[in-house]
C-alpha positions in Angstrom: 0.0 0.0 0.0 3.0 2.3 0.2 3.5 3.5 -3.4 1.8 6.9 -3.8 0.6 6.8 -0.2 4.1 6.4 1.2 4.9 10.1 1.8 1.4 10.8 3.0 1.6 8.2 5.7 3.9 10.5 7.7 1.0 13.1 7.9 -1.4 10.5 9.3 1.2 9.3 11.7 1.8 12.8 13.0 -1.9 13.4 13.4 -2.3 10.1 15.3 0.6 10.9 17.6 -1.2 14.1 18.5 -4.3 12.2 19.4 -6.4 12.7 16.3 -8.1 10.4 13.8 -6.9 10.6 10.2 -7.7 8.6 7.1 -7.1 8.6 3.3 -10.4 9.5 1.6 -12.0 10.1 -1.7 -10.7 9.6 -5.2 -7.3 8.2 -4.2 -8.9 5.4 -2.3 -11.3 4.7 -5.1 -8.4 4.6 -7.7 -6.3 2.4 -5.3 -9.1 -0.2 -5.3 -9.4 0.1 -9.1 -5.6 -0.3 -9.6 -5.7 3.0 -11.5 -2.9 5.7 -11.3 -3.4 7.7 -8.2 -3.5 11.5 -8.4 -4.0 13.8 -5.4 -4.1 12.2 -2.0 -6.7 13.7 0.3 -6.8 13.2 4.1 -9.7 13.6 6.5 -9.1 14.1 10.2 -10.8 14.9 13.4 -8.3 17.7 14.0 -9.6 21.3 13.6 -7.9 23.5 11.0 -6.1 25.6 13.6 -4.8 22.4 15.2 -3.6 21.1 11.9 -1.7 24.3 11.3 -0.2 24.2 14.8 1.0 20.6 14.3 2.7 20.9 10.9 5.5 23.5 10.3 4.6 24.2 6.7 0.9 24.7 5.8 -1.2 26.8 3.4 -4.6 28.2 4.4 -6.7 27.4 1.3 -10.1 27.2 2.9 -10.0 27.1 6.7 -13.6 28.3 6.9 -14.5 25.0 5.1 -11.9 23.0 7.1 -9.2 22.5 4.5 -5.5 23.1 5.0 -2.7 22.2 2.6 0.2 20.5 4.4 3.6 20.6 2.6 5.7 17.5 3.2 8.8 16.5 1.3 8.1 18.9 -1.6 4.6 17.6 -2.0 1.2 19.1 -1.1 -1.6 17.2 0.7 -5.1 18.5 1.4 -6.0 17.8 5.0 -9.7 18.5 5.8 -11.5 18.4 9.1 -14.5 16.0 9.3 -17.5 18.1 8.5 -21.1 18.2 7.6 -22.7 20.7 5.2 -26.0 22.3 4.6 -27.8 25.2 3.0 -26.6 24.9 -0.6 -28.2 28.2 -1.8 -26.3 28.4 -5.1 -26.6 24.7 -5.9 -22.8 24.4 -5.7 -21.3 25.4 -2.3 -22.7 25.0 1.2 -23.7 28.1 3.1 -22.9 26.4 6.4 -20.2 24.0 7.4 -20.1 22.3 10.8 -17.0 20.5 12.0 -17.7 17.1 13.5 -15.8 14.2 15.2 -17.4 11.5 13.1 -15.8 10.0 10.0 -19.2 8.5 9.1 -20.9 11.9 9.1 -18.1 13.2 6.9 -18.4 10.4 4.3 -22.1 10.8 4.3 -21.9 14.3 2.7 -19.9 13.0 -0.3 -21.3 12.6 -3.8 -21.0 8.9 -4.9 -20.5 5.8 -2.9 -17.3 5.0 -4.7 -15.9 8.3 -3.4 -17.2 7.8 0.1 -14.6 5.2 1.2 -11.9 5.8 3.7 -8.7 3.9 4.3 -6.5 3.6 7.4 -2.8 4.0 7.5 -2.5 0.2 7.5 -4.7 -0.1 4.4 -7.9 -1.2 6.1 -11.0 -0.1 4.2 -13.9 1.8 5.9 -16.9 1.7 3.7 -20.2 2.5 5.4 -22.2 3.2 2.1 -21.2 0.2 0.0 -18.7 2.0 -2.2 -16.5 -1.1 -2.6 -19.4 -3.2 -3.9 -20.4 -0.4 -6.3 -16.8 -0.4 -7.6 -16.9 -4.2 -8.0 -20.2 -3.9 -9.8 -18.9 -1.0 -11.9 -21.9 1.1 -10.7 -22.1 4.9 -10.1 -24.6 5.6 -7.3 -25.0 8.6 -5.1 -24.6 8.5 -1.3 -28.3 8.5 -0.2 -31.0 10.3 -2.2 -29.7 11.4 -5.6 -32.1 14.3 -5.7 -30.7 15.7 -2.5 -27.1 15.2 -3.7 -27.8 17.0 -7.0 -29.7 19.9 -5.3 -26.7 20.3 -3.0 -24.3 20.5 -5.9 -25.7 20.5 -9.4 -22.3 19.9 -10.9 -22.4 16.4 -9.5 -24.7 15.5 -12.5 -21.9 16.3 -14.9 -19.4 14.6 -12.7 -21.5 11.4 -12.8 -21.5 11.3 -16.6 -17.8 12.2 -16.7 -17.1 9.2 -14.5 -19.0 7.0 -17.0 -16.4 8.2 -19.6 -13.3 7.9 -17.4 -14.2 4.5 -15.8 -15.8 1.4 -17.4 -18.8 2.1 -15.1 -22.5 2.8 -15.7 -25.0 4.9 -13.8 -27.5 3.1 -11.7 -31.1 3.7 -12.8 -32.0 5.8 -9.8 -29.0 8.1 -10.3 -29.7 8.5 -14.0 -33.4 9.2 -13.5 -32.5 11.9 -10.9 -30.1 13.5 -13.3 -32.9 13.7 -15.9 -35.3 15.2 -13.3 -32.8 17.7 -12.1 -31.0 18.6 -15.3 -32.3 22.2 -15.3 -30.3 22.8 -12.2 -27.2 22.8 -14.4 -28.2 26.4 -15.3 -27.0 27.4 -11.8 -23.5 26.2 -12.5 -20.7 28.4 -14.0 -19.8 27.7 -17.6 -16.1 27.3 -16.5 -17.0 24.4 -14.2 -19.1 22.7 -16.9 -16.3 23.1 -19.4 -13.8 21.4 -17.1 -16.1 18.4 -16.7 -17.0 18.2 -20.4 -13.3 18.2 -21.4 -12.6 15.4 -18.9 -15.5 13.5 -20.5 -14.1 14.0 -24.0 -10.8 12.6 -23.0 -12.2 9.5 -21.2 -11.7 6.1 -22.7 -15.4 5.3 -22.3 -16.7 8.6 -23.8 -18.7 6.7 -26.5 -21.0 5.5 -23.7 -21.2 8.9 -22.0 -22.3 11.0 -25.1 -25.8 9.3 -25.3 -26.3 9.8 -21.6 -25.8 13.5 -22.0 -28.5 13.5 -24.6 -30.9 11.1 -22.8 -30.7 13.0 -19.4 -31.3 16.3 -21.1 -28.1 17.8 -19.7 -27.2 18.9 -23.2 -30.1 21.4 -23.0 -28.1 23.3 -20.4 -24.7 23.1 -21.9 -23.3 26.0 -24.1 -24.4 25.8 -27.7 -25.6 22.2 -27.4 -29.3 22.9 -26.7 -30.5 21.5 -29.9 -27.7 19.1 -30.7 -29.1 15.8 -29.2 -28.9 13.9 -32.5 -25.4 15.2 -33.4 -24.0 14.5 -29.9 -25.3 11.0 -30.0 -23.4 10.5 -33.2 -20.1 11.5 -31.4 -20.0 7.9 -30.2 -19.1 6.7 -33.7 -15.6 8.3 -33.6 -12.3 7.3 -31.8 -11.9 10.2 -29.5 -9.2 8.3 -27.6 -6.7 9.0 -30.5 -6.8 12.7 -29.6 -4.6 14.2 -26.9 -4.5 17.9 -27.3 -7.2 20.2 -25.9 -7.5 22.0 -29.3 -7.9 18.7 -31.1 -11.0 17.8 -29.0 -12.6 21.1 -29.6 -11.7 20.9 -33.3 -13.5 17.6 -33.6 -16.5 18.9 -31.6 -16.7 21.9 -33.9 -16.4 20.0 -37.1 -19.1 17.5 -36.2 -21.5 20.2 -35.0 -20.9 22.4 -38.1 -21.7 25.6 -36.3 -22.3 28.7 -38.5 -20.6 31.1 -36.0 -17.8 29.0 -34.7 -16.1 31.7 -32.6 -19.3 32.6 -30.8 -19.9 28.9 -30.0 -16.3 28.5 -28.6 -16.5 31.7 -26.6 -19.7 30.4 -24.9 -17.5 27.8 -23.3 -15.2 30.5 -21.9 -12.2 28.9 -23.7 -8.9 30.8 -23.8 -8.4 32.9 -26.9 -5.3 30.9 -27.9 -7.4 27.7 -28.0 -10.2 29.4 -29.9 -7.8 30.8 -32.6 -6.2 27.4 -33.0 -9.5 25.6 -33.4 -10.7 28.1 -36.0 -7.5 27.7 -37.9 -7.7 23.9 -37.6 -11.3 23.9 -39.0 -10.2 26.1 -41.9 -7.3 23.9 -42.8 -9.4 20.7 -42.3 -12.2 21.9 -44.6 -9.7 23.1 -47.2 -8.0 19.7 -47.3 -11.3 17.9 -47.5 -12.7 20.2 -50.2 -9.7 21.0 -52.3 -6.9 18.6 -51.3 -3.6 19.7 -50.0 -0.9 21.9 -51.7 2.3 23.5 -50.5 0.7 26.9 -50.0 -1.9 25.4 -47.7 0.6 23.6 -45.7 2.7 26.7 -45.3 -0.2 28.8 -44.3 -1.4 26.3 -41.7 1.9 25.7 -39.9 3.1 22.7 -37.9 0.7 22.6 -35.0 -2.4 23.0 -37.2 -1.2 20.3 -39.6 -0.5 17.8 -36.8 -4.0 18.5 -35.3 -5.7 18.1 -38.7 -3.9 14.9 -39.5 -5.1 13.4 -36.3 -8.7 14.6 -36.9 -8.7 13.1 -40.4 -7.6 9.8 -38.8 -10.4 9.9 -36.2 -12.9 10.7 -39.0 -11.7 7.6 -40.9 -10.5 9.7 -43.9 -7.3 8.2 -45.3 -4.7 10.4 -46.9 -2.4 9.1 -49.6 0.4 11.1 -48.2 1.4 12.4 -44.8 0.6 16.1 -44.5 3.2 16.5 -41.8 5.9 14.8 -43.9 5.1 17.0 -46.8 5.2 20.1 -44.5 8.6 19.0 -43.3 9.8 19.0 -46.9 8.9 22.7 -47.5 12.0 24.9 -48.2 10.6 27.5 -45.7 8.1 27.1 -42.9 7.6 30.8 -42.0 8.4 34.3 -43.3 11.1 34.6 -40.7 12.9 31.8 -42.6 13.4 34.1 -45.6 17.0 35.1 -46.3 15.9 38.6 -47.1 14.0 41.3 -45.2 12.0 44.3 -46.1 15.1 46.4 -45.5 16.8 44.5 -48.3 14.0 45.3 -50.7 14.1 49.0 -49.8 17.8 49.1 -50.5 17.6 47.2 -53.8 14.7 49.2 -55.2 15.6 52.6 -53.8 12.0 53.4 -53.1 10.0 54.6 -50.1 8.4 52.0 -47.7 4.8 51.0 -48.6 2.4 48.1 -49.0 4.6 47.0 -52.0 7.2 45.7 -49.6 4.9 43.2 -47.9 3.4 42.1 -51.2 6.8 41.5 -52.7 7.9 39.5 -49.7 4.8 37.4 -50.1 5.7 36.9 -53.8 9.2 35.7 -52.8 7.7 33.3 -50.3 5.4 31.8 -52.9 8.1 31.5 -55.4 10.4 29.7 -53.0 7.6 27.3 -52.1 7.1 26.6 -55.8 10.9 26.1 -56.3 11.1 29.0 -58.7 13.9 30.5 -56.7 16.3 29.2 -54.0 16.1 30.7 -50.5 19.4 32.4 -50.9 19.9 36.2 -50.5 21.9 36.7 -53.6 19.8 34.4 -55.8 16.6 36.1 -54.6 18.1 39.5 -55.5 19.2 38.3 -58.9 15.8 36.8 -59.6 13.9 39.8 -58.5 15.9 42.4 -60.4 16.5 40.3 -63.6 12.8 39.5 -63.9 11.8 43.0 -62.8 9.6 41.4 -60.1 7.5 43.9 -58.2 
């Protein structure tokens, strides 16, 4: 049981030595039981936040009001949270009142799904009051207690449930799925940024082909940006091998291509994506459609650039569209990849032509770029000068 829990054991030991209960909880325990890679390790304890900060020399106050302190130990950070109960979820996301308690059972009772409501002792013993281990064995996603209550407390849990379907080879139990359908309108209360995070995790999950229809069947789509009337299209997402994609821009490129949105930028902005991602996706879509409609050429590869071509080639593969040549290999053969690769500058043109600066400089540089791409002239300063002046190019 050492592995990822090795360093964190010292924190539990210290808390025990000071007379407090302490356990590993949540996703790390779930993933340990699933033999999956373990990410963040969270610890729950009977110690109050002030007591935690007094015990450990290096701590960060990240949410003492809600009982959470980050403990720094051997260059790693661990969230240590006091046992607590919650109530008064006025915004359908965060509790308006938190009460610290001495009961691990009460703390686990407030959690979302049974598979996440499992604790583990420092010796590896499992504490499972809500049948989370059995749910894991049966590959079942089920809320702790009444699903309607859990989703009213935090409406984002509905997206988390479907996201877990994508990330794990699990299915929603009927009661949980029905409650999502009944409470789907509550998703309107959740910030777009939170929904985007869950949706992107869903897109990257190995079981996403199962999750897409659930988004449609539970009506969650109706409350997701730009997907209100896309039930049929999103169900069709399941036909493609999303697992071959890795990059965030690639996922959004495939989403955008399959939805065929008239105003792509507006659609992407609705998701509050960074401008850098939006611009990359728009460029990817332009290149993808150009390749599909007109085939490739050197000018297109040059205009698209390396990142765009790599993305587009992956998308073509996911769409099942075979190319006779590798776009990226053809791109690598180009004599220049960017205007900065030119062996001449605008200053050279001004000197050679003895004329005032103007639009003609940029136009002539573009003509030189195109001619080099077409192998009409070599990317060599003297040869470019000779070609320009001898042919009276301007």
